[in-house]
N, C-alpha and C positions, 0 to 999 in steps of 0.2 A: 761120258759123264764119270767123274772121279768117285771113288767109293765114298768119301765123305759127303759128296753132293746126293749120292743115292740114299744115304742114311738120312740126310735132312729131308728128302723127298718123302721117305716112309714116315718120318715123324710128322711132317706136315699133314700127310694123309690121315694119320690118326687124329691129329688135332681137329682137322675139318669134319671128322666123322665118317670119312670114306673108307676107313679100315678099322676094325676093332683092335683094341690094345693087344689082345692075344695074337691076331694075325700080324700086326706090326712087329711084335716080338719075334715071331717065327721068321719074318722076312730079315729082321736085323740080324738074327743068328745065322741065317743062311748067308748074308752079305759078309759076316765076320769069319767064315770058315777059311782057314788057311792064313789068318792073320794072327799076330801076337796080341794078346789082350792089352789094352791101354791102361787098365787099372788092375790092382792086385785083386784076387779073388775074395769074395765075401767070406767071413768066417763060418765055419760049419757047426758051431755051437748052437743049441737050441735058442731061438729068439735072435740070434745073431745073423747079420747079413740081409740080403733081400730076398732070398729064396722062400717062395710061398707067401710072401707078405704083399700087402696092397696099400697104396695111397688111395684114401677115400676123401672126396670133396663133396660136401653137402651145402646147398643154398636153400633156406627155408624162409617163410614169411614169419616175421616176429609175432604178428598178432594172432594169426590163425594156427601157426605152427606147421602149416602144410609144406611139405617139401617140394621145391621147385626144380632142383637139379640134384642128381645123384650120380657121381662119376666114380668108378672104381679103376684103378690103373696098376698093373703089376709093377712092384718097386724096381725090379730089374729094368724095366722099359723107362721108368722115371729117372733111375740113376744114369742110364746111357744118355737120355735126352738132356740131362742138366750139363753134360759136357759141352753142349752147343749153346748154353745161355751165356751171353756176354756179361762181363763183370759190370755191376752198377750199384749205386748206393742205396737203392730202394729193395733190392732182393739179393740175399746172399746165398747163391746156388751152392757154393762149396760147404756151407754150414749144413744145408739139408743133405748133401751128399754124405757128410760126416755122420749125421743122425741115422741115416739108412744104414751105413757100414757098422755103426756102433750098436745097432739093434734097438734103437729107441722105439717106443710104442706109445699109442695114445694120441690125444689131441695135440697138435703142434701149433695150430693157428685158429683163431677165432676173431672174426671181424664183424662189427655190427654197422650196417648202412642205415642210419636213422632217416635219411631222406627217402630211401626206397622201401624202408621197413623190412629189410632182409638181414639174415645172419649167414655169414660164410664160415664154415668149419672145415678144417683140414686134419685128417687123422692118418696115422700109420698104424696098421693092424697087421 
């Protein structure tokens, strides 16, 4: 199995909930030992880069306000995983990677699903 296939398998296991994001990040780091990084390192200034930051996804019921889904993913893992997202017109993965590297924080997406009565919010913190 090629290294890129191994990385995809780890990301798939995180997506399916078979691995925690933290365990997935450790496995990906172990797979990357001895390789040159494919991206430039994140800035070390406060608030810059992915270090110690999190992508938070929240899905809640619009009427009751009750939270249905709460997912927290380390930005380092998100940044890595975005390299495998194919380019398409509905999602600009490169724009999200730039936001991560530029140190953007706060809500980056809010979508209302009127049919299901749900709100989806995505934050970088």
